[in-house]
C-alpha positions in Angstrom: -55.9 57.4 47.3 -56.2 59.4 44.4 -52.9 58.2 42.4 -52.3 58.6 38.6 -49.5 57.3 36.4 -48.8 59.2 33.2 -46.5 57.9 30.4 -44.6 61.0 29.5 -42.5 61.1 26.3 -40.2 58.3 25.4 -37.4 56.3 27.0 -34.0 57.8 26.1 -32.5 55.6 23.4 -29.0 55.9 24.6 -29.3 56.8 28.3 -26.0 56.4 30.3 -26.8 55.6 33.9 -24.5 57.4 36.5 -24.0 56.1 40.1 -26.3 58.9 41.1 -29.0 58.0 38.6 -28.8 54.3 39.9 -28.9 55.3 43.5 -31.6 57.9 43.1 -33.7 55.4 41.1 -33.5 52.8 43.8 -34.3 55.2 46.6 -37.3 56.5 44.6 -38.6 53.0 43.8 -38.2 51.8 47.4 -40.0 55.1 48.7 -42.8 55.0 46.3 -43.5 51.3 46.9 -43.8 51.9 50.6 -45.9 54.9 49.9 -48.5 53.0 47.7 -48.6 50.1 50.1 -49.4 52.4 53.0 -52.1 54.1 50.8 -53.7 50.7 50.0 -53.7 49.7 53.6 -55.7 52.8 54.5 -58.5 52.5 51.7 -61.0 51.0 54.3 -60.3 53.7 56.9 -60.7 56.4 54.3 -64.1 55.0 53.2 -65.2 55.0 56.9 -64.2 58.8 57.2 -66.2 59.6 53.9 -69.2 57.9 55.2 -68.7 59.9 58.4 -68.6 63.1 56.4 -71.8 62.0 54.7 -73.6 61.6 57.9 -72.3 64.8 59.1 -73.8 66.6 56.1 -77.0 64.8 56.7 -77.3 66.0 60.1 -76.1 69.7 59.5 -77.3 70.6 55.9 -79.3 67.7 54.2 -80.8 69.0 51.0 -79.4 72.5 51.5 -79.0 72.7 47.7 -82.4 71.6 46.9 -83.8 73.5 43.8 -80.4 74.1 42.3 -80.2 73.2 38.6 -77.2 71.9 36.9 -75.1 74.7 35.5 -71.5 75.7 35.1 -71.8 77.8 38.2 -73.4 74.9 40.3 -70.5 72.6 39.2 -68.2 74.7 41.3 -70.1 73.5 44.4 -69.9 70.0 43.1 -66.2 70.2 42.5 -65.7 71.5 46.0 -67.2 68.2 47.1 -64.6 66.4 45.1 -61.9 68.5 47.0 -63.5 67.4 50.2 -63.0 63.9 49.3 -59.4 64.6 48.4 -58.9 66.3 51.8 -60.0 63.1 53.6 -58.2 60.8 51.3 -54.7 62.6 51.2 -55.1 63.8 54.8 -55.4 60.2 55.9 -52.1 59.5 54.0 -50.4 62.4 55.6 -47.9 60.4 57.5 -46.9 58.2 54.6 -46.7 61.2 52.3 -44.3 63.1 54.7 -42.1 59.8 54.9 -42.1 59.7 51.0 -41.1 63.3 50.8 -38.3 63.0 53.2 -36.9 60.2 51.1 -37.5 61.8 47.7 -36.8 65.5 48.1 -33.1 65.1 48.2 -32.9 62.8 45.2 -31.3 64.0 41.9 -30.7 62.6 38.4 -28.5 63.6 35.6 -31.8 64.0 33.7 -33.3 67.2 34.8 -36.7 66.0 33.6 -36.7 63.1 36.1 -35.7 65.4 39.0 -38.3 67.9 38.1 -41.2 65.2 37.9 -40.1 63.6 41.3 -39.8 67.1 43.0 -43.2 68.3 41.6 -44.9 65.1 42.6 -43.6 65.4 46.1 -44.6 68.9 46.4 -48.1 68.1 45.1 -48.6 65.3 47.7 -47.5 67.5 50.5 -50.0 70.2 49.5 -52.8 67.6 49.0 -52.0 66.2 52.5 -52.6 69.7 54.0 -55.7 70.4 51.8 -58.2 71.9 54.4 -61.8 70.6 54.5 -64.0 73.1 52.9 -67.0 74.6 54.6 -69.4 72.6 52.5 -72.6 73.4 54.5 -72.0 77.1 54.8 -71.1 77.4 51.1 -74.2 75.4 49.9 -76.4 77.4 52.1 -75.0 80.6 50.7 -75.5 79.4 47.1 -79.1 78.6 47.9 -79.7 81.9 49.7 -78.5 83.8 46.7 -81.2 82.2 44.7 -78.6 79.9 43.0 -76.9 82.8 41.4 -73.8 83.5 43.3 -71.1 81.0 44.1 -69.4 81.8 47.3 -66.0 83.4 47.1 -64.6 80.6 49.5 -65.8 77.9 47.0 -64.1 79.6 44.1 -60.8 80.1 46.0 -60.9 76.4 47.3 -61.6 75.1 43.7 -58.8 77.1 42.3 -56.3 75.9 44.8 -57.4 72.2 44.4 -57.3 72.4 40.6 -53.7 73.7 40.8 -52.6 70.4 42.5 -51.5 68.3 39.7 -48.6 65.9 40.0 -47.7 62.5 38.6 -45.4 59.7 39.9 -42.3 59.0 37.5 -43.5 56.7 34.7 -41.7 53.3 35.0 -40.5 53.7 31.4 -38.5 56.8 32.3 -37.0 54.9 35.3 -36.1 51.8 33.2 -32.7 52.9 32.0 -31.5 53.4 35.6 -33.2 50.6 37.4 -31.3 47.4 38.6 -32.6 43.9 38.5 -33.4 44.1 42.2 -35.7 47.1 41.6 -37.9 45.4 39.0 -40.2 43.5 41.5 -40.8 46.5 43.6 -41.5 48.6 40.6 -43.8 46.0 39.1 -45.8 45.9 42.4 -46.0 49.5 42.7 -47.6 49.8 39.2 -50.1 47.0 40.1 -51.1 48.8 43.3 -51.2 52.2 41.6 -53.6 50.8 39.0 -55.7 49.2 41.8 -56.0 52.5 43.5 -57.0 54.2 40.3 -59.7 51.7 40.0 -60.9 52.5 43.5 -60.8 56.2 42.6 -63.1 55.6 39.5 -65.4 53.2 41.2 -65.7 54.1 44.8 -64.7 57.7 44.3 -67.6 58.6 41.9 -70.0 56.6 44.1 -68.9 58.7 47.2 -69.2 61.9 45.2 -72.7 61.0 44.0 -73.7 60.1 47.5 -72.5 63.4 49.0 -74.2 65.5 46.3 -77.5 63.5 46.9 -77.2 64.3 50.6 -76.7 68.0 49.8 -79.4 68.1 47.4 -77.2 69.2 44.5 -77.6 67.9 40.9 -75.6 64.8 40.2 
């Protein structure tokens, strides 16, 4: 899964934890821990589906982009392939994402910032879970048929939508003023798993992207 943790701002120096803050923090930590564990468990299955997509592209449109040179316009096709990987990854996490959303959507903190981050993260995950698989073969063929001059409108629309889906989990340092001792183990494990998933994204993710581009005959 494509997960990123961003340290935003600084921890309030004199945060006063209300009952709601403590309860919301606990519920969030429990829900996020369950979510990242579910995502970790599905990494192998996600990889199989990505390899399945590569085989499909090989059957249906191998080297359809051959002859295309690397350019700003061509990169829009390459980015569409990234979106296809997101569609597979987050789509496979759909059940876990909806479970997470049901637990987190009702949560509120006295800090509007924490509430806003949690709600935006939940909204982003739900949209990623429903991100459609782009028509890669049709779009690469259209790109080739134009003499590599015109990017299909469908590719541009897909890229714009995918690029708008940016969300981050709540940074641990912002949760710290409201966490209880019993939460610390789950929070530490969540951070460890998120970093592991980030490593998978950087390693396997770029490898998968290169493989699909090679199959399509697009510059890498």
